[in-house]
Structures are given as structure tokens and as C-alpha cells.
DRENMARVEX-132111 format. One record per residue (C-alpha): residue number from 1; chain; x, y, z. Coordinates in nm, 2 decimals, always signed. Each point is the difference from the previous one (the first is absolute). Example, Ala and Ser with C-alpha at 12.3 -4.5 7.8 and 13.67 -1.06 7.14 Angstrom:
2
PT num chaine     px     py     pz
PT   1      A  +1.23  -0.45  +0.78
PT   2      A  +0.14  +0.34  -0.07
% end
This chain:
158
PT num chaine     px     py     pz
PT   1      A  +2.99  +0.60  -0.04
PT   2      A  +0.37  -0.02  +0.09
PT   3      A  +0.01  +0.38  +0.03
PT   4      A  -0.30  -0.01  +0.24
PT   5      A  +0.18  -0.27  +0.22
PT   6      A  +0.32  +0.20  +0.00
PT   7      A  -0.18  +0.32  +0.10
PT   8      A  -0.18  -0.18  +0.28
PT   9      A  +0.33  -0.15  +0.12
PT  10      A  +0.17  +0.34  -0.01
PT  11      A  -0.28  +0.16  +0.19
PT  12      A  +0.02  -0.27  +0.27
PT  13      A  +0.38  +0.05  +0.02
PT  14      A  -0.04  +0.37  +0.03
PT  15      A  -0.24  -0.03  +0.28
PT  16      A  +0.26  -0.20  +0.20
PT  17      A  +0.31  +0.20  -0.10
PT  18      A  +0.09  +0.18  +0.32
PT  19      A  -0.17  -0.09  +0.32
PT  20      A  -0.02  +0.28  +0.25
PT  21      A  +0.06  -0.10  +0.36
PT  22      A  -0.28  +0.04  +0.25
PT  23      A  +0.25  +0.15  +0.25
PT  24      A  +0.36  +0.09  +0.00
PT  25      A  +0.14  -0.35  +0.06
PT  26      A  -0.26  -0.21  -0.18
PT  27      A  +0.13  -0.26  -0.25
PT  28      A  -0.01  +0.10  -0.37
PT  29      A  -0.15  -0.24  -0.25
PT  30      A  -0.04  -0.04  -0.37
PT  31      A  -0.12  -0.28  -0.23
PT  32      A  +0.03  -0.10  -0.36
PT  33      A  -0.20  -0.25  -0.21
PT  34      A  +0.09  -0.11  -0.35
PT  35      A  -0.19  -0.22  -0.24
PT  36      A  +0.24  -0.26  -0.15
PT  37      A  +0.03  -0.33  -0.19
PT  38      A  +0.16  -0.28  +0.20
PT  39      A  +0.19  -0.31  -0.11
PT  40      A  -0.22  -0.26  -0.17
PT  41      A  -0.21  -0.04  -0.32
PT  42      A  -0.29  +0.20  +0.15
PT  43      A  +0.09  +0.17  +0.32
PT  44      A  -0.08  +0.36  +0.10
PT  45      A  -0.07  +0.21  +0.30
PT  46      A  +0.17  +0.27  +0.20
PT  47      A  +0.30  +0.06  +0.21
PT  48      A  -0.02  +0.24  +0.30
PT  49      A  +0.27  +0.17  +0.21
PT  50      A  -0.04  +0.18  +0.33
PT  51      A  +0.25  +0.25  +0.15
PT  52      A  +0.01  +0.11  +0.36
PT  53      A  +0.23  +0.25  +0.17
PT  54      A  +0.00  +0.05  +0.37
PT  55      A  +0.22  +0.24  +0.20
PT  56      A  +0.03  -0.24  +0.29
PT  57      A  -0.02  -0.38  +0.02
PT  58      A  -0.13  -0.16  +0.32
PT  59      A  +0.16  -0.35  +0.00
PT  60      A  -0.19  -0.13  +0.30
PT  61      A  -0.10  +0.04  +0.36
PT  62      A  +0.28  +0.10  +0.24
PT  63      A  +0.23  +0.09  -0.30
PT  64      A  +0.10  +0.35  -0.08
PT  65      A  -0.14  +0.17  -0.32
PT  66      A  +0.23  -0.02  -0.30
PT  67      A  +0.08  +0.28  -0.24
PT  68      A  -0.15  -0.10  -0.34
PT  69      A  +0.07  +0.31  -0.20
PT  70      A  +0.09  -0.06  -0.36
PT  71      A  -0.13  -0.35  -0.01
PT  72      A  -0.31  -0.12  -0.20
PT  73      A  -0.18  -0.32  +0.06
PT  74      A  -0.09  -0.15  -0.35
PT  75      A  -0.24  -0.28  -0.05
PT  76      A  -0.09  -0.14  -0.34
PT  77      A  -0.25  -0.27  -0.10
PT  78      A  -0.23  -0.11  -0.28
PT  79      A  -0.34  -0.15  -0.08
PT  80      A  -0.06  -0.18  -0.32
PT  81      A  -0.25  -0.20  -0.19
PT  82      A  +0.05  -0.25  -0.29
PT  83      A  +0.22  -0.29  -0.10
PT  84      A  +0.34  +0.00  +0.16
PT  85      A  +0.32  -0.14  -0.16
PT  86      A  +0.02  -0.23  +0.30
PT  87      A  -0.28  -0.26  +0.03
PT  88      A  -0.20  +0.04  +0.32
PT  89      A  +0.19  +0.31  +0.11
PT  90      A  -0.12  +0.36  +0.00
PT  91      A  +0.12  +0.24  -0.27
PT  92      A  +0.32  +0.19  +0.07
PT  93      A  +0.21  +0.29  -0.14
PT  94      A  +0.34  +0.16  +0.08
PT  95      A  -0.07  +0.35  +0.14
PT  96      A  +0.24  +0.29  +0.03
PT  97      A  -0.04  +0.31  +0.22
PT  98      A  +0.26  +0.27  -0.08
PT  99      A  +0.04  +0.29  +0.24
PT 100      A  +0.18  +0.33  -0.03
PT 101      A  +0.04  +0.27  +0.27
PT 102      A  -0.09  +0.32  -0.18
PT 103      A  +0.21  +0.21  +0.23
PT 104      A  +0.33  -0.20  +0.03
PT 105      A  -0.02  -0.20  -0.33
PT 106      A  +0.07  -0.33  +0.18
PT 107      A  -0.19  -0.29  -0.16
PT 108      A  -0.06  -0.37  +0.03
PT 109      A  -0.21  -0.30  -0.09
PT 110      A  -0.22  -0.25  +0.18
PT 111      A  -0.09  -0.30  -0.22
PT 112      A  -0.13  -0.35  +0.02
PT 113      A  -0.27  -0.24  -0.10
PT 114      A  -0.35  +0.05  +0.11
PT 115      A  -0.29  -0.24  -0.04
PT 116      A  -0.36  -0.04  +0.12
PT 117      A  -0.36  -0.07  -0.10
PT 118      A  -0.27  +0.25  -0.08
PT 119      A  -0.29  -0.24  +0.11
PT 120      A  +0.04  -0.02  +0.29
PT 121      A  +0.23  +0.31  +0.02
PT 122      A  +0.30  -0.16  +0.17
PT 123      A  +0.36  +0.12  -0.06
PT 124      A  +0.24  -0.29  +0.04
PT 125      A  +0.35  +0.11  -0.09
PT 126      A  +0.08  +0.34  +0.13
PT 127      A  +0.30  +0.23  -0.02
PT 128      A  +0.09  +0.22  +0.30
PT 129      A  +0.29  +0.22  +0.08
PT 130      A  +0.10  +0.31  +0.20
PT 131      A  +0.24  +0.20  -0.22
PT 132      A  +0.18  +0.30  +0.14
PT 133      A  -0.12  +0.26  -0.24
PT 134      A  +0.09  +0.31  +0.20
PT 135      A  -0.25  +0.26  +0.11
PT 136      A  -0.20  +0.23  -0.22
PT 137      A  -0.20  -0.06  -0.32
PT 138      A  +0.06  -0.35  -0.14
PT 139      A  -0.15  -0.11  -0.33
PT 140      A  -0.10  -0.37  -0.04
PT 141      A  -0.06  -0.17  -0.33
PT 142      A  -0.18  -0.34  -0.03
PT 143      A  +0.06  -0.22  -0.30
PT 144      A  +0.01  -0.37  -0.09
PT 145      A  +0.19  -0.22  -0.24
PT 146      A  -0.31  -0.05  -0.21
PT 147      A  -0.24  +0.25  -0.18
PT 148      A  -0.14  +0.24  +0.26
PT 149      A  -0.09  +0.36  +0.07
PT 150      A  +0.28  +0.19  +0.17
PT 151      A  -0.11  +0.17  +0.33
PT 152      A  +0.18  +0.27  +0.19
PT 153      A  -0.05  +0.18  +0.33
PT 154      A  +0.20  +0.23  +0.23
PT 155      A  +0.01  -0.05  +0.38
PT 156      A  +0.15  +0.26  +0.23
PT 157      A  +0.22  -0.22  +0.22
PT 158      A  +0.08  +0.09  +0.36
% end
């Protein structure tokens, strides 16, 4: 059964590996989802990470566009079900996103605690960052501090 789940997760990750832009300047997007155990005697669910790269950032009306090359917007959250280690609070887990630019070799980490409920599906503690990864193909790896399935994707960053 675990092999079947792993195969389904890998197939889903492969489908989102490299988003092709609709036109030359369209944002590029990738997503990862990883089943995991969270802190508590009986807490499990999934963590998810979203990665967006846009060539130009439009900060607001009457403001000039900003060059956004080499920067990725990373958002990480989680949805869990079960008995948390904190009474009355949703399950939580420490989540780690490692990135590595496959062209330049530069690397980094985005990490923090995520929490949320599965029913209803509400992410509460989120992690977000905008690391300067550099342009080109960047590999992202999603893991947690608890038992989980490792997920990877590559995003072609502006």
C-alpha cells in the first residue's frame, strides 16, 4: 500500500514539475505536497509548498515595475487531522524547503512551523519567503522533522 501511495505522490509531483508559461513573461509555478506525521500522539496529514517566479513585479498603481529576476516566492502550509500535542490547537510540524540552483550551485533553506486542520481544510501557521535563488533551473526539496515522503521539483526561475 505504501508503494501505491508513493507512486501516486510521485506521479502528482511529476505533473507539476515544470510549469510552462502561457506567454513569454508569464509567471512560472510549481507545487509540492508531502504526506507526513505531525507532533502529537496521533496526528497526520500533508505539508504543501508553492513556488512562483515572475520576471517583473508590479508593486502597485502608479509605481514602476520592479525587476524580479532570480527571486522565487515560496509559500508553505499544512493540513492535519488527529490529536495534537497541544490541547485545543491544530496539529503542527517543522517543515524544511531546501533549494539549489542547478546552474550556479548556490543553495539555501526556507524553514518553519506549519499547522492547520484537514476538516475544514484551513492552514493556520504558514511559512513564506522570497529567496534570491538566481535564474535558471532550481531544484526544491520538501521535507519535515517527522516521518514523511520526500518530494522534489525543478522550477525554471526567471
